ZALUM-250793 format. One record per atom (N, C-alpha, C, O): x, y, z; residue number from 1. Coordinates in pm, whole numbers, plus 50000, padded with zeros to 5 digits. Example, Ala and Ser with C-alpha at 12.3 -4.5 7.8 and 13.67 -1.06 7.14 Angstrom:
((51319,49431,50780),1)
((51230,49550,50780),1)
((51320,49670,50780),1)
((51424,49668,50846),1)
((51285,49775,50708),2)
((51367,49894,50714),2)
((51290,50003,50787),2)
((51341,50114,50804),2)
This chain:
((65105,04871,12910),1)
((65129,04777,13019),1)
((65046,04817,13140),1)
((65024,04934,13169),1)
((65002,04712,13211),2)
((64922,04733,13331),2)
((64994,04666,13448),2)
((65022,04546,13443),2)
((65026,04743,13552),3)
((65093,04688,13670),3)
((64991,04676,13782),3)
((64931,04774,13825),3)
((64972,04553,13829),4)
((64877,04525,13936),4)
((64955,04488,14061),4)
((65038,04397,14058),4)
((64931,04558,14171),5)
((64995,04527,14297),5)
((64902,04444,14384),5)
((64789,04485,14411),5)
((64950,04328,14429),6)
((64872,04242,14517),6)
((64943,04237,14652),6)
((65045,04170,14666),6)
((64888,04307,14751),7)
((64949,04311,14884),7)
((64855,04243,14985),7)
((64746,04198,14950),7)
((64901,04237,15109),8)
((64823,04173,15214),8)
((64917,04107,15312),8)
((65035,04089,15283),8)
((64866,04072,15427),9)
((64948,04011,15530),9)
((65002,03875,15490),9)
((64951,03811,15399),9)
((65107,03832,15560),10)
((65162,03700,15539),10)
((65054,03594,15565),10)
((64989,03596,15670),10)
((65036,03503,15469),11)
((64935,03400,15484),11)
((64793,03444,15452),11)
((64698,03373,15485),11)
((64777,03561,15389),12)
((64643,03612,15361),12)
((64577,03547,15239),12)
((64456,03558,15221),12)
((64656,03480,15157),13)
((64600,03418,15037),13)
((64636,03491,14909),13)
((64570,03473,14807),13)
((64742,03573,14913),14)
((64783,03650,14794),14)
((64818,03559,14678),14)
((64781,03587,14564),14)
((64889,03450,14707),15)
((64931,03359,14601),15)
((64811,03296,14532),15)
((64810,03280,14410),15)
((64708,03262,14610),16)
((64586,03205,14552),16)
((64516,03307,14464),16)
((64467,03274,14356),16)
((64510,03432,14509),17)
((64448,03537,14429),17)
((64524,03556,14298),17)
((64462,03567,14192),17)
((64656,03559,14305),18)
((64738,03573,14184),18)
((64710,03457,14088),18)
((64691,03478,13968),18)
((64708,03335,14141),19)
((64685,03218,14056),19)
((64548,03224,13988),19)
((64535,03190,13871),19)
((64447,03267,14062),20)
((64313,03270,14005),20)
((64296,03385,13906),20)
((64216,03376,13812),20)
((64370,03493,13925),21)
((64370,03600,13825),21)
((64434,03548,13697),21)
((64385,03574,13587),21)
((64545,03475,13711),22)
((64616,03422,13595),22)
((64528,03325,13516),22)
((64540,03316,13394),22)
((64441,03255,13585),23)
((64350,03162,13517),23)
((64253,03234,13426),23)
((64198,03175,13332),23)
((64231,03363,13453),24)
((64134,03441,13376),24)
((64198,03527,13268),24)
((64129,03596,13193),24)
((64330,03523,13260),25)
((64402,03601,13158),25)
((64487,03508,13074),25)
((64511,03393,13112),25)
((64532,03555,12960),26)
((64619,03476,12875),26)
((64758,03466,12938),26)
((64812,03566,12987),26)
((64816,03346,12936),27)
((64948,03325,12995),27)
((65053,03418,12936),27)
((65140,03469,13007),27)
((65045,03439,12806),28)
((65146,03522,12739),28)
((65134,03669,12775),28)
((65226,03747,12748),28)
((65022,03708,12836),29)
((65000,03849,12870),29)
((65049,03885,13009),29)
((65058,04003,13043),29)
((65081,03783,13092),30)
((65104,03808,13234),30)
((65242,03761,13279),30)
((65288,03653,13240),30)
((65306,03842,13362),31)
((65430,03803,13429),31)
((65417,03837,13577),31)
((65359,03940,13613),31)
((65472,03752,13661),32)
((65465,03772,13806),32)
((65600,03823,13856),32)
((65704,03765,13828),32)
((65594,03932,13931),33)
((65714,03991,13991),33)
((65698,03982,14143),33)
((65629,04065,14202),33)
((65761,03883,14208),34)
((65743,03866,14352),34)
((65834,03956,14433),34)
((65955,03962,14409),34)
((65777,04026,14528),35)
((65856,04108,14619),35)
((65966,04026,14687),35)
((66075,04077,14710),35)
((65937,03900,14719),36)
((66031,03817,14794),36)
((66165,03799,14723),36)
((66265,03771,14788),36)
((66167,03816,14591),37)
((66292,03802,14518),37)
((66390,03915,14550),37)
((66509,03904,14520),37)
((66341,04021,14611),38)
((66421,04141,14632),38)
((66465,04161,14777),38)
((66506,04270,14816),38)
((66456,04055,14858),39)
((66513,04065,14992),39)
((66664,04083,14978),39)
((66727,04026,14890),39)
((66721,04163,15067),40)
((66864,04192,15061),40)
((66945,04064,15081),40)
((66907,03976,15158),40)
((67057,04056,15010),41)
((67145,03942,15026),41)
((67216,03951,15161),41)
((67277,04053,15194),41)
((67206,03843,15239),42)
((67265,03844,15373),42)
((67371,03735,15388),42)
((67392,03682,15497),42)
((67437,03703,15278),43)
((67535,03594,15279),43)
((67655,03625,15368),43)
((67730,03534,15404),43)
((67675,03752,15404),44)
((67787,03788,15491),44)
((67764,03746,15635),44)
((67857,03744,15715),44)
((67639,03712,15669),45)
((67605,03667,15804),45)
((67610,03516,15813),45)
((67595,03447,15712),45)
((67630,03463,15934),46)
((67623,03317,15948),46)
((67475,03274,15945),46)
((67385,03357,15961),46)
((67453,03145,15925),47)
((67318,03094,15905),47)
((67226,03126,16022),47)
((67111,03162,16002),47)
((67275,03113,16142),48)
((67193,03140,16260),48)
((67144,03285,16262),48)
((67029,03312,16293),48)
((67234,03378,16228),49)
((67197,03520,16224),49)
((67099,03547,16111),49)
((67006,03626,16126),49)
((67120,03480,15998),50)
((67030,03500,15883),50)
((66888,03455,15916),50)
((66791,03516,15872),50)
((66877,03348,15992),51)
((66744,03294,16025),51)
((66668,03382,16123),51)
((66549,03361,16147),51)
((66736,03481,16181),52)
((66671,03573,16273),52)
((66633,03705,16206),52)
((66585,03797,16273),52)
((66655,03715,16075),53)
((66624,03839,16003),53)
((66474,03867,16007),53)
((66393,03775,15993),53)
((66439,03991,16024),54)
((66298,04032,16025),54)
((66254,04060,15881),54)
((66273,04171,15830),54)
((66195,03959,15817),55)
((66153,03971,15678),55)
((66025,04053,15660),55)
((65982,04079,15548),55)
((65964,04093,15771),56)
((65838,04168,15764),56)
((65858,04317,15784),56)
((65761,04392,15796),56)
((65983,04361,15787),57)
((66015,04504,15798),57)
((66060,04556,15662),57)
((66135,04488,15592),57)
((66016,04675,15621),58)
((66055,04730,15490),58)
((66205,04737,15468),58)
((66251,04729,15354),58)
((66283,04752,15575),59)
((66428,04763,15560),59)
((66494,04634,15513),59)
((66610,04634,15473),59)
((66419,04523,15516),60)
((66475,04395,15472),60)
((66478,04383,15320),60)
((66540,04292,15265),60)
((66412,04477,15252),61)
((66398,04470,15106),61)
((66488,04571,15035),61)
((66514,04680,15085),61)
((66535,04531,14917),62)
((66612,04622,14832),62)
((66514,04691,14737),62)
((66506,04659,14618),62)
((66439,04787,14791),63)
((66337,04855,14713),63)
((66397,04927,14591),63)
((66334,04935,14486),63)
((66518,04978,14606),64)
((66581,05051,14496),64)
((66592,04964,14372),64)
((66562,05010,14262),64)
((66636,04839,14388),65)
((66649,04747,14275),65)
((66512,04709,14220),65)
((66494,04704,14098),65)
((66416,04683,14308),66)
((66280,04648,14264),66)
((66220,04761,14180),66)
((66163,04736,14074),66)
((66233,04884,14228),67)
((66178,04999,14155),67)
((66248,05017,14021),67)
((66184,05044,13920),67)
((66380,05003,14022),68)
((66458,05017,13899),68)
((66415,04914,13795),68)
((66398,04947,13678),68)
((66397,04788,13838),69)
((66362,04683,13742),69)
((66216,04695,13697),69)
((66185,04663,13582),69)
((66128,04739,13784),70)
((65990,04760,13743),70)
((65981,04872,13640),70)
((65904,04864,13544),70)
((66060,04978,13658),71)
((66064,05086,13560),71)
((66117,05035,13426),71)
((66067,05076,13321),71)
((66216,04948,13429),72)
((66268,04890,13305),72)
((66160,04812,13231),72)
((66146,04825,13110),72)
((66085,04732,13305),73)
((65976,04655,13242),73)
((65873,04749,13182),73)
((65825,04727,13070),73)
((65838,04854,13255),74)
((65740,04950,13205),74)
((65790,05020,13079),74)
((65710,05064,12996),74)
((65921,05031,13065),75)
((65979,05095,12946),75)
((66010,04995,12835),75)
((66077,05027,12737),75)
((65959,04871,12852),76)
((65975,04772,12746),76)
((66107,04699,12744),76)
((66143,04639,12643),76)
((66180,04701,12856),77)
((66310,04635,12863),77)
((66304,04512,12952),77)
((66234,04511,13054),77)
((66377,04408,12914),78)
((66384,04286,12994),78)
((66472,04311,13116),78)
((66555,04401,13116),78)
((66453,04229,13218),79)
((66533,04240,13340),79)
((66591,04103,13377),79)
((66545,04000,13330),79)
((66693,04106,13463),80)
((66746,03985,13524),80)
((66699,03986,13670),80)
((66761,04047,13757),80)
((66589,03918,13693),81)
((66527,03919,13825),81)
((66605,03831,13923),81)
((66638,03717,13892),81)
((66634,03885,14042),82)
((66707,03803,14141),82)
((66626,03685,14192),82)
((66503,03680,14178),82)
((66697,03591,14252),83)
((66635,03474,14313),83)
((66676,03471,14460),83)
((66794,03480,14492),83)
((66577,03459,14549),84)
((66606,03455,14692),84)
((66550,03325,14750),84)
((66439,03285,14716),84)
((66627,03261,14836),85)
((66580,03138,14898),85)
((66569,03154,15049),85)
((66661,03203,15114),85)
((66456,03113,15104),86)
((66434,03123,15249),86)
((66509,03013,15324),86)
((66531,03025,15445),86)
((66548,02908,15254),87)
((66618,02798,15322),87)
((66752,02847,15376),87)
((66787,02820,15491),87)
((66826,02920,15291),88)
((66957,02972,15333),88)
((66954,03121,15364),88)
((67051,03177,15415),88)
((66840,03187,15335),89)
((66825,03332,15355),89)
((66933,03410,15280),89)
((66991,03504,15333),89)
((66959,03369,15156),90)
((67057,03437,15072),90)
((67002,03452,14931),90)
((66906,03385,14892),90)
((67064,03541,14854),91)
((67029,03559,14714),91)
((67121,03472,14627),91)
((67242,03470,14648),91)
((67064,03403,14532),92)
((67142,03315,14446),92)
((67227,03396,14348),92)
((67195,03511,14317),92)
((67334,03335,14300),93)
((67416,03400,14197),93)
((67341,03406,14064),93)
((67358,03499,13985),93)
((67256,03305,14041),94)
((67177,03301,13917),94)
((67063,03402,13922),94)
((67021,03445,14030),94)
((67014,03439,13806),95)
((66897,03527,13795),95)
((66798,03466,13696),95)
((66829,03369,13626),95)
((66679,03522,13692),96)
((66576,03478,13597),96)
((66549,03594,13501),96)
((66515,03704,13544),96)
((66562,03568,13372),97)
((66531,03673,13276),97)
((66379,03689,13266),97)
((66306,03591,13253),97)
((66334,03811,13271),98)
((66191,03841,13268),98)
((66166,03946,13161),98)
((66225,04054,13162),98)
((66077,03912,13069),99)
((66045,04003,12959),99)
((65922,04087,12994),99)
((65839,04044,13074),99)
((65909,04204,12934),100)
((65788,04285,12955),100)
((65665,04211,12903),100)
((65671,04144,12800),100)
((65555,04224,12974),101)
((65428,04164,12933),101)
((65319,04270,12943),101)
((65341,04379,12996),101)
((65201,04237,12893),102)
((65090,04331,12899),102)
((65048,04358,13043),102)
((65007,04469,13078),102)
((65060,04254,13128),103)
((65023,04267,13269),103)
((65139,04221,13356),103)
((65192,04111,13337),103)
((65179,04304,13451),104)
((65277,04264,13552),104)
((65204,04254,13685),104)
((65144,04351,13731),104)
((65208,04136,13746),105)
((65149,04116,13879),105)
((65261,04126,13982),105)
((65343,04035,13995),105)
((65264,04236,14054),106)
((65362,04259,14160),106)
((65299,04215,14292),106)
((65198,04269,14334),106)
((65360,04115,14355),107)
((65297,04055,14473),107)
((65391,04057,14592),107)
((65508,04020,14580),107)
((65340,04100,14709),108)
((65422,04098,14829),108)
((65357,04172,14945),108)
((65268,04254,14925),108)
((65402,04141,15065),109)
((65337,04196,15185),109)
((65365,04345,15205),109)
((65286,04415,15268),109)
((65478,04394,15152),110)
((65522,04530,15185),110)
((65521,04627,15067),110)
((65574,04737,15078),110)
((65464,04588,14956),111)
((65477,04670,14834),111)
((65404,04804,14842),111)
((65437,04896,14767),111)
((65307,04817,14931),112)
((65235,04944,14943),112)
((65299,05036,15048),112)
((65250,05147,15070),112)
((65406,04991,15113),113)
((65469,05073,15216),113)
((65569,05172,15157),113)
((65616,05261,15228),113)
((65602,05156,15028),114)
((65700,05243,14964),114)
((65630,05336,14866),114)
((65568,05290,14770),114)
((65639,05465,14889),115)
((65566,05563,14809),115)
((65607,05561,14662),115)
((65522,05565,14573),115)
((65737,05554,14636),116)
((65784,05555,14496),116)
((65734,05432,14421),116)
((65697,05441,14304),116)
((65732,05319,14488),117)
((65683,05196,14426),117)
((65532,05205,14402),117)
((65484,05162,14297),117)
((65460,05260,14497),118)
((65314,05273,14480),118)
((65279,05352,14355),118)
((65180,05322,14288),118)
((65359,05452,14324),119)
((65330,05537,14208),119)
((65345,05462,14076),119)
((65294,05508,13973),119)
((65413,05348,14078),120)
((65433,05269,13956),120)
((65323,05164,13937),120)
((65321,05094,13836),120)
((65233,05155,14035),121)
((65128,05051,14031),121)
((64997,05113,13985),121)
((64951,05212,14040),121)
((64938,05053,13882),122)
((64813,05106,13824),122)
((64690,05069,13906),122)
((64602,05153,13927),122)
((64683,04946,13953),123)
((64572,04901,14035),123)
((64630,04833,14159),123)
((64705,04736,14149),123)
((64593,04885,14276),124)
((64646,04832,14402),124)
((64537,04748,14471),124)
((64427,04797,14499),124)
((64570,04622,14498),125)
((64475,04527,14556),125)
((64530,04479,14690),125)
((64646,04439,14700),125)
((64447,04484,14793),126)
((64486,04434,14925),126)
((64402,04311,14957),126)
((64279,04317,14960),126)
((64469,04200,14981),127)
((64401,04074,15014),127)
((64391,04066,15166),127)
((64492,04060,15237),127)
((64269,04067,15215),128)
((64243,04072,15359),128)
((64201,03934,15409),128)
((64129,03862,15340),128)
((64245,03899,15529),129)
((64207,03770,15587),129)
((64216,03778,15738),129)
((64292,03858,15793),129)
((64138,03695,15805),130)
((64137,03688,15950),130)
((64274,03645,16003),130)
((64340,03561,15942),130)
((64317,03703,16115),131)
((64450,03676,16170),131)
((64471,03527,16199),131)
((64580,03474,16176),131)
((64368,03459,16251),132)
((64382,03316,16281),132)
((64401,03234,16153),132)
((64479,03139,16150),132)
((64328,03272,16048),133)
((64344,03202,15920),133)
((64484,03223,15864),133)
((64545,03131,15810),133)
((64534,03346,15878),134)
((64668,03375,15827),134)
((64773,03294,15903),134)
((64866,03239,15843),134)
((64758,03287,16035),135)
((64854,03212,16116),135)
((64856,03065,16077),135)
((64962,03003,16068),135)
((64738,03008,16053),136)
((64732,02869,16012),136)
((64807,02844,15882),136)
((64878,02745,15868),136)
((64790,02935,15786),137)
((64860,02920,15658),137)
((65011,02940,15675),137)
((65090,02871,15610),137)
((65050,03034,15763),138)
((65192,03058,15787),138)
((65258,02933,15845),138)
((65366,02894,15802),138)
((65192,02870,15942),139)
((65247,02748,16004),139)
((65264,02639,15899),139)
((65369,02575,15891),139)
((65160,02619,15817),140)
((65166,02515,15713),140)
((65277,02544,15613),140)
((65354,02455,15577),140)
((65286,02669,15566),141)
((65386,02707,15466),141)
((65528,02696,15519),141)
((65614,02637,15455),141)
((65551,02754,15638),142)
((65688,02761,15689),142)
((65744,02626,15733),142)
((65864,02603,15726),142)
((65656,02538,15779),143)
((65704,02404,15818),143)
((65729,02318,15696),143)
((65824,02239,15694),143)
((65645,02331,15593),144)
((65659,02247,15474),144)
((65760,02300,15372),144)
((65834,02222,15312),144)
((65763,02433,15354),145)
((65846,02489,15248),145)
((65976,02552,15297),145)
((66070,02566,15220),145)
((65982,02590,15424),146)
((66099,02664,15473),146)
((66175,02593,15584),146)
((66268,02648,15643),146)
((66133,02470,15611),147)
((66208,02386,15704),147)
((66210,02432,15848),147)
((66305,02403,15920),147)
((66107,02502,15893),148)
((66104,02552,16029),148)
((66012,02467,16116),148)
((65914,02409,16067),148)
((66043,02459,16244),149)
((65957,02386,16337),149)
((65836,02472,16372),149)
((65838,02594,16354),149)
((65731,02408,16422),150)
((65610,02482,16460),150)
((65643,02583,16569),150)
((65596,02697,16565),150)
((65724,02542,16667),151)
((65762,02633,16776),151)
((65837,02755,16722),151)
((65815,02867,16768),151)
((65925,02732,16625),152)
((66001,02843,16568),152)
((65909,02938,16491),152)
((65926,03060,16497),152)
((65812,02882,16421),153)
((65716,02964,16346),153)
((65634,03049,16442),153)
((65614,03168,16417),153)
((65586,02990,16550),154)
((65505,03063,16648),154)
((65588,03172,16717),154)
((65538,03282,16744),154)
((65713,03140,16746),155)
((65802,03239,16809),155)
((65823,03358,16716),155)
((65817,03473,16758),155)
((65849,03328,16587),156)
((65869,03435,16489),156)
((65741,03516,16471),156)
((65747,03639,16456),156)
((65627,03449,16472),157)
((65499,03519,16454),157)
((65479,03622,16564),157)
((65443,03737,16536),157)
((65502,03582,16688),158)
((65482,03674,16801),158)
((65587,03784,16805),158)
((65558,03897,16845),158)
((65708,03751,16762),159)
((65819,03845,16773),159)
((65823,03947,16660),159)
((65851,04065,16682),159)
((65793,03902,16536),160)
((65806,03992,16421),160)
((65684,03999,16331),160)
((65641,04109,16294),160)
((65627,03884,16294),161)
((65519,03884,16193),161)
((65398,03965,16241),161)
((65350,04053,16169),161)
((65350,03937,16361),162)
((65232,04007,16411),162)
((65258,04156,16434),162)
((65180,04238,16384),162)
((65363,04196,16506),163)
((65385,04340,16526),163)
((65414,04416,16397),163)
((65372,04530,16383),163)
((65486,04354,16304),164)
((65516,04422,16177),164)
((65389,04436,16092),164)
((65372,04534,16019),164)
((65300,04337,16103),165)
((65172,04347,16031),165)
((65094,04467,16081),165)
((65039,04545,16002),165)
((65090,04483,16212),166)
((65014,04594,16271),166)
((65081,04728,16243),166)
((65012,04829,16226),166)
((65214,04730,16238),167)
((65286,04856,16219),167)
((65293,04900,16073),167)
((65281,05019,16043),167)
((65313,04806,15981),168)
((65338,04842,15842),168)
((65231,04794,15743),168)
((65185,04870,15658),168)
((65194,04667,15753),169)
((65112,04607,15647),169)
((64966,04648,15656),169)
((64908,04693,15558),169)
((64907,04633,15773),170)
((64766,04671,15790),170)
((64743,04819,15756),170)
((64646,04850,15687),170)
((64830,04912,15802),171)
((64809,05052,15764),171)
((64820,05078,15615),171)
((64761,05174,15564),171)
((64896,04994,15541),172)
((64911,05016,15397),172)
((64785,04983,15320),172)
((64775,05011,15201),172)
((64688,04922,15388),173)
((64561,04888,15323),173)
((64488,05013,15275),173)
((64408,05006,15182),173)
((64516,05126,15338),174)
((64445,05249,15300),174)
((64482,05295,15158),174)
((64411,05376,15099),174)
((64591,05244,15105),175)
((64632,05283,14969),175)
((64565,05197,14862),175)
((64578,05226,14743),175)
((64495,05092,14903),176)
((64438,04998,14807),176)
((64321,05058,14730),176)
((64240,05132,14785),176)
((64314,05025,14603),177)
((64198,05060,14520),177)
((64087,04957,14540),177)
((63968,04989,14534),177)
((64129,04832,14563),178)
((64034,04721,14579),178)
((64079,04637,14697),178)
((64197,04603,14708),178)
((63985,04603,14786),179)
((64014,04514,14898),179)
((63940,04383,14876),179)
((63819,04383,14852),179)
((64013,04271,14884),180)
((63955,04139,14863),180)
((63950,04066,14997),180)
((64050,04010,15040),180)
((63834,04066,15063),181)
((63822,03991,15189),181)
((63815,03841,15163),181)
((63776,03799,15054),181)
((63853,03761,15262),182)
((63849,03614,15253),182)
((63951,03559,15154),182)
((63940,03444,15111),182)
((64048,03639,15117),183)
((64157,03591,15032),183)
((64112,03528,14902),183)
((64019,03577,14837),183)
((64179,03420,14865),184)
((64152,03354,14736),184)
((64019,03283,14730),184)
((63981,03235,14623),184)
((63948,03275,14841),185)
((63817,03210,14840),185)
((63706,03303,14792),185)
((63594,03258,14769),185)
((63737,03431,14778),186)
((63635,03528,14737),186)
((63632,03536,14584),186)
((63692,03625,14523),186)
((63562,03441,14524),187)
((63560,03432,14378),187)
((63487,03550,14313),187)
((63521,03590,14202),187)
((63388,03605,14383),188)
((63315,03720,14328),188)
((63411,03839,14313),188)
((63414,03904,14208),188)
((63488,03866,14418),189)
((63583,03978,14413),189)
((63689,03955,14307),189)
((63728,04048,14237),189)
((63735,03831,14294),190)
((63837,03800,14193),190)
((63781,03817,14053),190)
((63850,03867,13964),190)
((63657,03775,14032),191)
((63593,03794,13901),191)
((63582,03943,13867),191)
((63609,03984,13754),191)
((63541,04023,13965),192)
((63529,04168,13943),192)
((63666,04229,13913),192)
((63679,04313,13824),192)
((63766,04186,13988),193)
((63902,04235,13967),193)
((63952,04199,13828),193)
((64009,04284,13758),193)
((63932,04073,13788),194)
((63977,04029,13656),194)
((63905,04106,13545),194)
((63966,04143,13445),194)
((63775,04129,13564),195)
((63698,04204,13464),195)
((63749,04348,13454),195)
((63757,04404,13344),195)
((63783,04408,13568),196)
((63838,04544,13569),196)
((63970,04549,13494),196)
((63995,04641,13416),196)
((64054,04450,13517),197)
((64183,04442,13450),197)
((64167,04425,13300),197)
((64234,04492,13221),197)
((64078,04335,13260),198)
((64057,04312,13118),198)
((64003,04436,13049),198)
((64043,04469,12937),198)
((63911,04506,13116),199)
((63855,04628,13060),199)
((63964,04735,13043),199)
((63970,04802,12940),199)
((64047,04749,13143),200)
((64156,04846,13136),200)
((64257,04808,13028),200)
((64307,04893,12955),200)
((64285,04679,13018),201)
((64378,04632,12915),201)
((64324,04661,12776),201)
((64398,04706,12688),201)
((64196,04636,12756),202)
((64135,04660,12626),202)
((64140,04808,12589),202)
((64152,04844,12472),202)
((64130,04892,12690),203)
((64130,05038,12663),203)
((64269,05092,12635),203)
((64283,05194,12567),203)
((64373,05025,12687),204)
((64509,05074,12664),204)
((64579,05005,12549),204)
((64682,05053,12500),204)
((64525,04891,12506),205)
((64589,04819,12397),205)
((64575,04896,12267),205)
((64473,04960,12242),205)
((64681,04891,12181),206)
((64673,04964,12054),206)
((64573,04901,11960),206)
((64554,04950,11848),206)
């Protein structure tokens, strides 16, 4: 099994990079493990308090469960992956069964901030993008997919997203094996990354 970590700032284009990597590999060989599924359940708080949670701080994540389930996958065991929704900022009672695959794509903004988790990742990729480009994508995503107003998105960006990026996410770039500038638009970097993955897969396959 090959575990690929795809990190980078919010709105950097990680999802596009993941999608384009998947286009170059067999569907049956790849499973996606999103960091966002492991945000702590905050159902004990009222909705207003939940909407003020700082999702860009490592403390917002249940790293212990993520690490435990990634280890299970690496050992050939299926997991019941949690489901988290940004609309209500809570974890669903339902789970998604996830089977081990040849390639696990672990994707999220904070995955390189945890040392124990980093040790489980075979290839660490950091998707880099200009701050203005990231902000534009954040506004588009949060207004369309998470039901937030533009003013609320900008307020959150200044209050948490930007400072947390500078404090935690940008410094984690030093752990990357590969840096992909220009996000998902850098097809040359994605081709090189996919070729590296395929070569490594071929060498580890029985």
